[in-house]
C-alpha positions, 0 to 999 in steps of 0.5 A: 460522523462517518457511518452514524446513519447505519443500523445493525445487520442481522447475522446469518446462521452460518457463513455462505459456503463460498465465504472464506474465513481466512487467516491473515498474517501481518509481520514487521521485520528489522535488520541492519544491512551493510551496503558499502564499506563502513555503512549499514542501512537499517531496513524495516519490512511490513508483510501481509500474507494469506495462506494458499495451503495449510503451510504456505502463505503469499502476499505483498511486502514493503521495505524502507530505510529507517537508519544509516544515511541513505534515507529514501530506499524503498523496496516492494514486491511479493513474498512467500513463507512456508511455515512449520509449527510445533506447539508454541514454536514455529520455523519459517522459510521465506522468499521475497522477490521484487524491486528496490531503490531510491537515492542509493546507487548500489541497487543496480537495475533494482531487482531485489531478492531476500531469502530468509529463515526464521524461528519464532515463538507465540507470546500471547496473540503475537509471535516473536522471532529471530532469523537470518536473511540474505538481502541480494541485488543481483545486478548491484553491489549488495549481497549481505547475509544478516540477522533480523528480528520479527514481530507477527500477528495472525488473525481471521478475516472474511473474504467473499466470492469473486464477483460479490453477492448477497451479504449477511442477512439471516440469523444465528451467526455473529460477526464484527465489522469495523469501519475502514477508509481508503482514500486518495491524498494530495498534500504540500510540505512547506520546508522549515529550515531552508533547503532540505538537500543533503549539501544544503544548496538550492532553494526551499521550494515546497514539496507537493505529493500525491498518494493513498491512505488506508484507515481502520477503526481499532476493535473494542476501543471506544472512548467516552460516552458511546462512539463519539471518540473513535481510535483507528490505525492507518497506513499511508504512502505518497510520492513527489509531484514536484520537479525539483524533488522528483523521486521522493517517496514515503511510507508511514503507519500510525494512529488517529482519533476521530471525534464526531461533533454532536451538533453536526454529525456529518463533521468530525475532528481528527488527530493523527500521528505516524512514523515511517520511512521517506526520502529521495528526490534530488538528494533530499536529506532525511538522514537514515530515512526515519520520518515522524509526523503529527497533525489535526484536521476536520472530516466532512461526511459527503454521503454513506460511502464518501468523505473528505478530510483536511489536515495540517501538521508537522513532519520531521526527519533526522536530517535537514528535511523538516516541514509544515504539512497540509493535505486533503483526503477523499476517502471511500468508506467500507467495512472490515469484517472478522469472525467472532462474537462481538457486534459492530461498534456502530449500527448500520441500516441494512445488511452488509453486501459483498462487493467485488475487488481484485488484487494482482501482481505482475511485470511491465516492460517499457520500450524507451525511457529517456534518461538524464544522459539522453539515452532511451533504454528499456525499463522493466517494472514489478507491479502491484495493483488493487481494483474496486469494482463500482458496477458490472464494468467500471472499476477504480484502480490503484497501483505501484511499480518499481524498477527491476531491470533496465539500469534504472534502480530506484525508479518507482511509480504510484498511480490511481485511475479508472478502468472498464471491462466488457462482458465475457466473450467466447467461452465465457473466459475472456474480457476486454477493456481499457484503463487510464490513470494518473500518478507520480513517478521518479528515480533511477535517472529517468526524465520525469519532469515534475514527477506527474505521469499519465498512462492509458492501456488496453486490457485482455483478461482470461479467467483460468478459474472463477477467482483467478485470471491472467491479464495482458496489457498494452499501452502508453506512459507519458510524463507531464513536462518531462521527456518520458514517453514510451509504449509498454506491454505487461503481464499479471496474475489477477486474484478476484475476491469480495469484501463487505460493504453497507449497501 
């Protein structure tokens, strides 16, 4: 069973000075956006923000269609919220800047702006709110001011210093540490109802996807004797790597149960269910975009930090898309620690240590991107990226991008890769390196073949402060069997932090 061979840490008297007890604000929003005469799209947003001042919070946001008839719309980028609080009441002014697209033509180049105002009230551990937003595609045909509802939760979590360091090792300070899994996934949908296209034409070729998944145990929720049956929540995203469905994407959240087999502690049974948004890919018919899936599977613990899971199940939409799904996940296992009086639900054999991560947001310009009409215009992409350092110089990377300019609204990409950064040079602020990644891309009439892409790039990173840097990238992107082959340059803002992990 995952984490079964680890024993309780000895908590420190107080957090090390450089460790931050940081607020994390999670919120879910829902609104109905008119996108064409007589047509509205149900838009759901998921937002995760951290404070940078007592009132201002910034973080990533993702939007997806859940009703209407244009399933496949997605948007993501950065959002900022300034919050005033008076007792149980709060007022918020927010702004989202990113890209959006999928199957609909009304997004233009893809640049998406969403200013908002919200009034909310605390209800127990949650905040319920009503507000007004303006969903705006400056180069498209949508600029709609609409009401929206919000459900938010605010809690505390721990972030360590840039570069990592010693973890929780002395007595007197208690903590909660919950197992997490961050995995790469590959899967296949075998269609159940013939063609899944909107017009019913074409064959029922399987849809193959690649993506990432994050899972975290639910706090305080053990079922049965001991920790044998463990619930968790999950977030997953994936994109097509099949030519006939290039451009398909999905984003889901759900719950799962893991049961460790008493006679074989490295094996565990799984059951999962999730709902979310999905669509696109040669007019793949998911109706309004709402997806639901359920599956069962088996996990095998490969070691202290790695595990593999195989699952099979059923995926349904309100449209023609209905499929049997099989997928495999290779997951890195860590810990999510929060301040508090409870101990970890499972013991571990050594003190947790801070392991370094970076998160970045930026923009990349691709010089020549072949389109369906044979033209080769440039393309601008908004990017979000995470890096997990696995040594002084090596790192594992995961990134997502979506078109913001270049007449390719709806083009999106997700990639996993490896990177290398050399030692600090000059005034101890510069580092140089390289990255290589594979992934899936599609949409926006960009010729990507079956959707599989490869990217290589050189990296120059300048540290403005110990926890913040600017990065310049230059490289090449190429699709596996399509006409896409282009150089690019990029600029991003990089934040460094660390998270707890069992050594």
